[in-house]
C-alpha positions in Angstrom: 160.9 362.8 243.6 164.5 363.9 242.8 167.5 362.9 244.9 168.7 365.7 247.1 172.5 366.2 247.0 174.4 367.2 250.1 176.6 370.2 250.2 179.7 368.0 249.9 178.2 366.2 246.9 177.5 369.5 245.2 181.1 370.6 245.9 182.5 367.4 244.4 180.2 367.7 241.3 181.4 371.3 240.8 185.1 370.3 241.2 184.9 367.4 238.8 182.5 368.6 236.1 183.5 368.8 232.4 185.4 371.8 231.2 183.8 374.2 228.7 186.6 375.0 226.3 189.3 373.2 224.3 191.9 375.3 226.0 190.8 374.2 229.4 190.8 370.5 228.2 194.3 370.9 226.8 195.5 372.4 230.1 194.1 369.4 232.0 195.6 367.0 229.5 199.0 368.6 229.7 199.0 368.4 233.5 197.9 364.7 233.4 200.2 363.6 230.6 203.4 362.8 232.7 201.4 360.6 235.1 199.3 359.1 232.3 202.5 358.1 230.4 203.9 356.6 233.6 201.0 354.4 234.6 199.1 353.5 231.5 200.9 350.5 230.0 197.9 349.2 228.0 195.0 351.3 226.7 191.7 349.5 227.2 188.1 350.5 226.3 185.0 350.9 228.4 183.2 347.7 229.4 180.2 349.7 230.9 178.7 353.1 230.2 181.4 355.8 230.9 178.8 357.7 232.8 178.6 354.8 235.3 182.3 354.9 235.8 182.2 358.7 236.3 179.6 358.3 239.0 181.7 355.7 240.8 184.8 357.9 240.5 182.9 360.9 241.9 181.6 358.9 244.8 185.2 357.6 245.5 186.5 361.2 245.2 184.0 362.3 247.9 185.3 359.6 250.2 188.9 360.7 249.5 188.0 364.2 250.5 186.2 363.2 253.6 189.1 361.0 254.8 191.9 363.1 253.5 193.7 363.3 256.8 193.8 359.5 257.1 194.9 359.1 253.5 197.6 361.8 253.9 199.2 359.6 256.7 199.5 356.7 254.2 201.3 358.6 251.3 198.1 359.7 249.5 198.2 363.5 249.8 197.0 366.5 247.9 199.0 365.7 244.8 197.4 362.3 244.3 194.0 363.8 245.1 194.4 366.5 242.5 195.4 363.9 239.8 192.2 362.0 240.6 190.1 365.1 240.4 191.7 366.2 237.0 191.2 362.7 235.6 187.5 362.8 236.4 187.2 366.2 234.7 189.0 364.9 231.6 186.8 361.8 231.5 183.6 363.8 231.9 184.7 366.1 229.1 185.9 363.3 226.8 182.6 361.5 227.3 180.6 364.6 226.5 182.6 365.4 223.3 183.5 361.9 222.1 180.6 359.9 223.7 179.0 356.9 222.2 175.7 356.6 220.3 173.8 359.7 219.2 176.2 362.0 221.0 179.2 360.9 219.0 180.7 364.0 217.4 178.9 366.5 219.6 182.0 368.7 219.3 182.5 369.5 215.6 183.3 372.5 213.6 180.2 374.0 212.1 180.0 375.4 208.5 181.0 379.0 208.0 177.4 380.2 207.7 176.4 378.5 211.0 179.4 379.9 212.8 178.7 383.4 211.7 175.0 383.0 212.6 175.9 381.7 216.0 178.1 384.7 216.8 175.3 387.2 216.0 173.5 387.0 219.4 176.9 387.3 221.3 178.0 390.4 219.3 174.5 392.0 219.6 174.6 391.5 223.4 178.1 393.0 223.7 177.0 396.0 221.6 174.0 396.5 224.0 176.5 396.5 227.0 178.7 399.1 225.2 175.8 401.3 224.2 174.9 401.8 227.8 178.4 401.9 229.2 179.5 404.5 226.6 176.3 406.4 226.1 178.2 409.7 226.3 181.3 408.4 224.4 179.9 407.5 220.9 183.3 407.0 219.4 184.0 404.2 221.9 180.6 402.7 221.5 181.0 402.7 217.7 183.9 400.3 218.0 181.6 397.6 219.4 179.1 398.0 216.5 181.3 396.4 213.8 179.6 393.9 211.6 180.8 391.2 209.1 180.0 392.9 205.8 181.8 390.3 203.6 180.3 387.3 205.3 183.7 385.5 205.3 185.3 383.4 208.0 188.4 385.6 207.9 186.5 388.8 208.7 184.5 387.0 211.4 187.7 385.8 213.0 189.2 389.3 212.9 186.0 390.9 214.3 185.5 388.6 217.2 189.2 388.8 218.2 188.9 392.7 218.1 185.7 392.7 220.1 187.2 390.4 222.7 190.2 392.7 223.1 187.9 395.7 223.5 185.7 393.9 226.0 188.8 392.9 228.1 190.2 396.4 227.8 187.0 398.1 229.0 185.9 395.3 231.3 185.8 397.6 234.3 183.2 399.9 232.5 181.2 397.0 231.0 181.0 394.8 234.1 178.5 397.0 236.0 176.1 396.9 233.0 176.1 393.1 232.6 179.4 391.8 231.2 180.5 388.6 233.0 183.5 386.2 232.9 181.1 383.6 231.5 180.2 386.0 228.6 183.9 386.4 227.8 184.5 382.7 227.9 181.6 382.3 225.4 183.4 384.8 223.1 186.7 382.9 223.4 184.9 379.7 222.5 183.4 381.4 219.4 186.9 382.6 218.5 188.3 379.1 218.9 185.7 377.8 216.5 185.9 380.5 213.8 189.6 380.3 213.8 189.5 376.5 213.3 191.0 375.8 216.7 188.5 373.1 217.6 189.3 370.3 219.9 190.5 367.9 217.3 192.8 370.6 215.9 194.2 371.6 219.2 195.1 368.1 220.2 196.5 367.2 216.8 193.8 364.6 216.2 193.3 363.8 212.5 190.0 361.9 212.7 187.3 360.4 215.0 189.2 357.2 215.5 192.2 359.0 217.0 189.7 360.9 219.2 188.3 357.6 220.5 191.8 356.3 221.2 192.3 359.4 223.4 189.0 358.8 225.1 190.0 355.2 225.8 193.4 356.4 227.2 191.6 358.7 229.6 189.1 356.0 230.7 192.0 353.7 231.4 194.0 356.4 233.2 191.0 357.5 235.4 190.2 353.9 236.3 193.8 353.2 237.3 193.8 356.3 239.6 190.5 355.1 241.0 191.9 351.7 241.9 194.9 353.4 243.5 192.6 355.7 245.6 190.5 352.7 246.6 193.5 350.7 247.8 194.9 353.7 249.6 191.5 354.3 251.3 191.2 350.7 252.5 194.7 350.8 253.9 194.4 354.3 255.5 191.0 353.4 257.1 191.8 349.9 258.2 190.9 350.9 261.8 188.0 353.1 260.8 185.1 350.6 260.1 182.9 353.1 258.2 185.7 354.5 256.1 187.0 351.0 255.3 183.6 349.8 254.3 183.1 352.8 252.0 186.4 352.3 250.2 186.0 348.5 250.1 182.6 348.8 248.4 184.1 350.7 245.5 184.7 348.5 242.5 186.0 349.2 239.0 185.9 345.5 238.0 183.5 346.1 235.1 184.9 349.4 234.0 187.4 348.2 231.4 188.0 345.5 228.9 191.0 344.7 226.8 191.1 345.8 223.2 191.4 343.1 220.6 192.3 343.6 216.9 189.7 342.6 214.4 189.8 339.0 213.2 190.9 338.6 209.6 189.2 335.3 209.2 186.6 333.3 211.0 189.2 330.6 211.9 191.9 333.1 213.1 192.6 332.7 216.8 192.6 335.8 219.0 196.1 337.0 220.0 195.4 336.4 223.7 194.3 332.7 223.1 197.0 330.1 223.1 197.5 328.4 219.7 195.9 325.0 219.6 198.2 322.1 220.3 198.5 319.8 217.3 198.3 316.2 218.2 201.5 314.3 217.7 201.3 312.0 214.7 201.0 308.3 215.7 204.0 306.1 215.0 203.2 304.1 211.9 202.7 300.4 212.5 205.2 298.1 210.9 203.9 296.4 207.8 204.1 292.6 208.1 205.5 290.9 205.0 203.2 288.3 203.5 204.7 285.0 202.6 205.2 284.6 198.9 202.7 282.3 197.2 204.4 279.3 195.4 204.4 279.7 191.6 203.1 276.7 189.5 205.9 274.6 187.8 205.5 274.7 184.1 206.5 271.5 182.1 209.7 271.8 180.1 209.3 272.0 176.4 209.8 268.7 174.4 
């Protein structure tokens, strides 16, 4: 039997879920960057599944929302709450796109053929909307019927950009026959991909290693904000037993571990470990001189 979520839990899930497009992710990251640079002094890596940390952060965020009045009286107001919410969204998105195991690389640029093939259903659906909306204006409907005759990425990019402009321009006419904001977002995501503006490109990341460094930075940032919210909640709810219990029960002790560089040799000591103390050499014992043995007296020659 599935677990029934309360209305408050549904609202928190909706507020903190992963974003759908690289542009949204970039906007969240830009908003978080000043605070991230201020509080993250050491980037660490996950010590438990990131999904577990996200669940703990969401449960904490729900408590923050429920006790917002008490928290506001202790210098934890809407600004800090918004930073925590944005951090959870960033972490959920980074985990989805840069996750471990089989999901690693879930967000990657597809080959030209696959990109063009993926846009076909979207373009066909938009044409169907236009055919109905402009049934008596064939010259307008015809503009939505453009196809990629050359099969190149350049033409596909140009076509989708043009179709998006047309869809936005005629949105009032197309909306009653089925055009939605979600459909336009899907088109923008296609445009991002065909024009090469994938997540790695937008963020200036050159490879997967840099993407994982970003993911680790976000995990560290979100966990630090979680620790702050927990401390603020315990303080604000000191005289509210139920609230104090809820905040006190939150723990991020197992969320992070420190990164250590690879060992170059089996005998190399980790940088965090103190160097072994070499024993002080013992003072050499003085060598006692042995008494000289008497030499035999040889007879003098005659």
